[in-house]
C-alpha positions in Angstrom: 1.7 -51.1 -86.8 -2.3 -50.2 -86.6 -2.7 -48.4 -89.4 -5.0 -46.1 -87.3 -1.7 -45.9 -85.3 -0.8 -42.8 -87.2 -3.7 -41.7 -89.2 -4.8 -38.4 -87.6 -6.2 -35.3 -87.8 -4.1 -33.0 -88.0 -2.7 -35.1 -91.2 -6.5 -35.1 -93.0 -6.5 -31.6 -91.8 -4.0 -30.5 -93.6 -4.4 -32.9 -97.1 -7.6 -31.8 -97.4 -6.7 -27.7 -97.1 -3.5 -29.0 -99.5 -5.6 -31.3 -102.0 -8.0 -28.0 -102.5 -5.4 -25.9 -103.3 -3.5 -28.3 -105.6 -7.0 -28.8 -107.5 -7.7 -24.7 -107.5 -4.4 -23.1 -107.3 -1.7 -25.8 -109.1 0.3 -26.1 -106.2 1.3 -29.8 -105.3 -0.2 -32.5 -104.0 0.4 -33.5 -100.1 2.0 -36.6 -100.4 -0.1 -39.3 -97.6 0.5 -43.2 -97.3 -0.8 -45.7 -100.7 -3.0 -47.1 -98.6 -6.5 -49.0 -98.9 -7.6 -46.0 -95.9 -6.1 -43.3 -97.2 -7.2 -43.6 -100.7 -10.2 -43.6 -98.9 -9.7 -40.4 -97.9 -9.3 -39.2 -100.9 -11.8 -40.2 -103.3 -14.2 -39.4 -100.9 -12.0 -35.4 -100.7 -12.7 -35.4 -104.1 -16.1 -36.2 -104.4 -16.7 -33.4 -102.2 -14.6 -30.8 -104.0 -17.5 -31.9 -107.7 -19.6 -31.8 -104.9 -19.0 -28.7 -103.6 -18.8 -27.0 -106.9 -21.2 -28.4 -108.9 -23.5 -27.8 -106.5 -22.6 -23.7 -106.9 -23.4 -24.3 -111.1 -26.8 -25.9 -110.3 -28.1 -22.9 -108.7 -27.2 -19.5 -111.6 -30.2 -18.0 -113.5 -28.2 -17.8 -116.8 -28.7 -21.1 -118.3 -31.1 -23.3 -119.5 -33.3 -26.1 -117.3 -30.8 -29.0 -119.3 -28.1 -27.9 -118.1 -29.3 -27.6 -114.3 -30.8 -31.2 -114.7 -27.7 -32.5 -115.6 -25.9 -30.7 -112.5 -28.4 -31.8 -110.6 -27.4 -35.9 -112.0 -23.8 -34.9 -111.7 -24.5 -34.3 -108.3 -25.9 -37.2 -107.4 -23.6 -39.0 -108.9 -21.1 -37.1 -106.7 -23.0 -38.3 -103.7 -23.5 -41.7 -103.9 -19.3 -42.3 -104.8 -18.9 -39.6 -101.5 -21.1 -42.3 -99.2 -19.4 -45.5 -100.9 -16.2 -43.2 -99.9 -17.4 -42.7 -96.3 -18.9 -46.1 -95.7 -15.1 -48.2 -97.4 -13.5 -45.8 -94.6 -15.5 -46.9 -91.7 -14.9 -50.7 -93.1 -11.4 -50.3 -93.2 -11.1 -48.3 -90.1 -13.4 -51.3 -88.2 -11.0 -54.3 -90.3 -8.0 -52.6 -89.0 -9.9 -52.7 -85.2 -8.4 -55.2 -82.0 -12.1 -56.8 -81.4 -13.8 -53.9 -79.2 -15.4 -55.3 -76.9 -19.5 -55.1 -76.8 -19.7 -53.6 -73.3 -17.6 -51.0 -75.4 -19.5 -47.0 -75.1 -21.2 -46.7 -79.2 -20.7 -43.7 -80.7 -23.1 -42.3 -82.8 -20.9 -41.0 -85.3 -18.4 -43.1 -87.1 -15.0 -41.9 -88.2 -15.7 -42.5 -92.0 -18.7 -39.6 -91.0 -16.3 -37.0 -88.7 -13.4 -37.6 -91.8 -16.3 -36.4 -94.2 -17.6 -33.4 -92.2 -14.0 -32.1 -91.9 -13.4 -31.8 -95.8 -16.7 -30.5 -96.1 -15.6 -27.9 -93.8 -11.9 -28.1 -95.4 -13.9 -25.9 -98.1 -16.5 -24.2 -96.5 -12.9 -22.6 -95.3 -11.0 -22.6 -98.0 -13.9 -20.6 -99.9 -14.4 -18.4 -97.0 -10.6 -17.5 -96.9 -11.4 -16.2 -99.8 -14.4 -14.3 -99.1 -11.7 -12.5 -96.9 -9.7 -10.7 -99.4 -12.6 -10.4 -102.6 -11.6 -7.6 -103.9 -15.3 -6.6 -105.5 -16.7 -6.6 -102.0 -16.5 -3.1 -99.3 -15.3 -3.6 -96.1 -18.1 -5.0 -93.8 -18.3 -8.5 -96.0 -14.5 -8.6 -95.1 -15.1 -8.5 -91.9 -18.4 -10.5 -91.6 -16.5 -12.9 -93.8 -13.3 -12.8 -90.9 -16.4 -14.3 -88.5 -17.3 -17.0 -90.0 -13.9 -17.7 -91.1 -12.5 -17.9 -87.1 -15.5 -20.4 -86.2 -14.9 -22.6 -89.4 -11.5 -22.7 -88.0 -12.8 -23.1 -84.2 -15.3 -25.8 -85.7 -12.7 -27.9 -87.5 -10.7 -28.2 -84.7 -12.9 -28.8 -82.1 -14.2 -32.4 -84.4 -10.1 -32.3 -84.9 -10.1 -33.5 -81.6 -13.9 -36.1 -81.3 -11.9 -37.2 -84.6 -8.7 -37.9 -82.8 -11.4 -38.9 -79.4 -12.7 -41.6 -81.3 -10.1 -43.3 -82.9 -7.8 -43.7 -80.0 -11.0 -44.8 -78.3 -11.6 -47.6 -80.6 -7.7 -48.5 -80.1 -8.5 -48.9 -76.8 -10.9 -50.5 -76.9 -13.1 -48.4 -75.2 -15.6 -46.5 -78.0 -16.5 -48.6 -80.4 -19.1 -47.4 -83.9 -21.0 -49.1 -86.3 -21.5 -48.8 -90.4 -25.2 -49.0 -91.1 -25.4 -48.2 -94.5 -26.3 -45.4 -96.0 -29.6 -47.2 -98.1 -29.6 -44.6 -100.6 -33.1 -44.4 -102.8 -33.4 -42.4 -104.7 -30.7 -43.2 -106.9 -32.3 -46.9 -106.7 -34.4 -47.6 -109.1 -36.1 -50.6 -107.0 -36.8 -48.5 -104.4 -37.6 -45.3 -106.3 -40.7 -45.5 -107.8 -40.3 -42.4 -109.8 -37.2 -44.3 -111.9 -39.2 -47.6 -112.6 -41.9 -48.9 -114.5 -44.1 -48.9 -110.8 -46.7 -46.5 -110.5 -46.8 -47.5 -106.8 -46.2 -44.1 -104.0 -45.2 -43.7 -100.4 -49.4 -42.5 -100.4 -50.5 -45.0 -101.7 
């Protein structure tokens, strides 16, 4: 059986939510297939969870500039690994697909990119849900948070539908996507002159 036959957005969304609960609340993690594809999905989600926490800490005003700089460096590392996981998802999906004809309609997003967006949405939903129950917030804040939570849930449902449509289309040979690579330049001394001895800048 093609591993993509069992890869659906509902299972991914459940896994995303369960892993957040496990890491934040200590609940039991959701069992997932022990495949390279699901491992890449988990790696991507763990990077997004770490990114969320580090991005919050990078905006603190009660710590030293050195602590903020360290957070920024950690963010760069998490983000690089996040993008590596997205590309690994896409490579594994493309490997599992039958030969998709060149006449198939080219999709602007990849399976990995959509799974990454679902991961980020699950974090927004988790944190917005908490805002609806904050004991130190007033009724107006709770009401605003509930309204935003409903919109986020709608967005996740729509995005899940889009992922399933893309997966089904690829399996049917009517849709295709390409892995273009992110080519993150800011982490690479070969391309970021501030990380190397080069004095050249784009304006030179």
